[in-house]
Structures are given as structure tokens and as C-alpha cells.
N, C-alpha and C positions, 0 to 999 in steps of 0.2 A: 504494500500500500504506500503510495506517494505521500510525503508529509504535506500538511497544509502550508507550511512555510519552512524555509531553511535559514539557519543562522550563518551570516557572513561576518567574520571578525575583520575589522578594518583598523589595523594598528596605526599609531602615529610615528613620530621620529624614532629611528633606531629599531623599529619592528618589535617592540615589546618583548623584552628578554624572557628567559625561562621561568622566572618567579613572578612575572606580571600576571594580573588576573585574566587577561585574554589568553595567554599561553596555558594557564591552569585550566581554564574552561575548555580549551581545545584538547588538552590531555584527557580530561574527563569525558569529553564528547567528541570522539573521532569523526563523527558525521558532520561536524561543523566545518565550514569552509573558511579559508583565510586569504586575504589579499596579499600578494607578494609584489611590492614595488621594485622597480629596477634600481632606484637610488634612495636609500633610507636616510641619508645624511644631508643631502642638498636637494630638497624637494622642489619640483616645478609643478605648479598647480595643474596646468594642462595635462601633464604626464600622469599625475596621480588620479585625476578625474577620468582620464581615458582608461587607465588600468582598472579602476573601480568599475566602470561601465562594462568592460570586457568580462570581468569576473561575474557580475550580475547576470549578463547574458548567457553565461555558461551553465547557470543553475536553472533547472527546469521549473522548479516551483517558485512562488514569490519568496522574497528574502526579507529577513529582519537584519538590519545593519547594526552591528555593535561596534561603535567607533570610540576611539580614545585619542585625546590630545589633538594633534593636527588632523587626524581623521575626521573630527567633527566639522572642521572647515571644509575638508575635501567633500564630505557628504553634502554640506550646504551648497557648494558649487555644483556638485552633481545634480542635486534637486533643481537648481535654477536652470541648468543646461538641458536637462532631460525631463522636463515637466510633462512631456508627452509619453513617457515610458509607463503608461497606465498599467497598474497591476503587477509590475515587476518588484516594487518595494512595498512590503506590507507595513513596515514600521522601522523606526530608527531609535536606537538607544545610544545617547551621546553622553560621554563621561569626560569631565575635566577638559573642556575646550581650551586650546592654546591661545595666548595673546600674540597673534601673528604680527602685530605692529610694534612689539617690543624691540628695542635696539639690539638685544642679544640674540634675536631670532635668526636662524640661518637664512641666507639669501635664497630667492626662488619663489 
């Protein structure tokens, strides 16, 4: 039986290490999916949104996005760009959004 929705973990900078809640969730729930960005340290908004979109499209059921840190901003940009992606995203769980305007934030 196909699930009503699938969980897609969307890490922020540095891909949430092994002790991070997203990694712990994935270890406990191997059926969860996880976004793998090409560059975790120097994010480019367009690249991260494109990668998120590709991951969402690969999952057959609607997804629940579980985002942390910079992923919260990525999810917001995704929603603005793909507002017509009706039914693909069932919900978003956003934890600890980053201050992307802080002077200490990585460029990109």
C-alpha cells in the first residue's frame, strides 16, 4: 500500500551531521527521503531550489518537507517558484530558520 505522504528531510548548511535530529529521524525511519545538495558549504539559492524540486518529483506520493536552518528559506523559495506544483507538497515542517542576511552568513 502506497503511503498517503512521504517525508523528505531537507537539511541546511553542512547537511546535518550524524547526531542532528534529521539524521536521527532518518536512522529510525529508513523510508524517509533526504535531499543531497551538490555544495553544502557555499549554497546558491537557484541550485538548492532546483535540487529540492528534483527530489520532490522523484517521490510518487505527496511529500511532507522537514526543513532545518537554511532549508527553511530554500523551501520558501521553492513554494514561491513552484506554486503550481499542486498536490506535490502536503505540508512543511520548518525548524530554526536561518538569518540569511547576517554578515557571517556564507555567500550565495
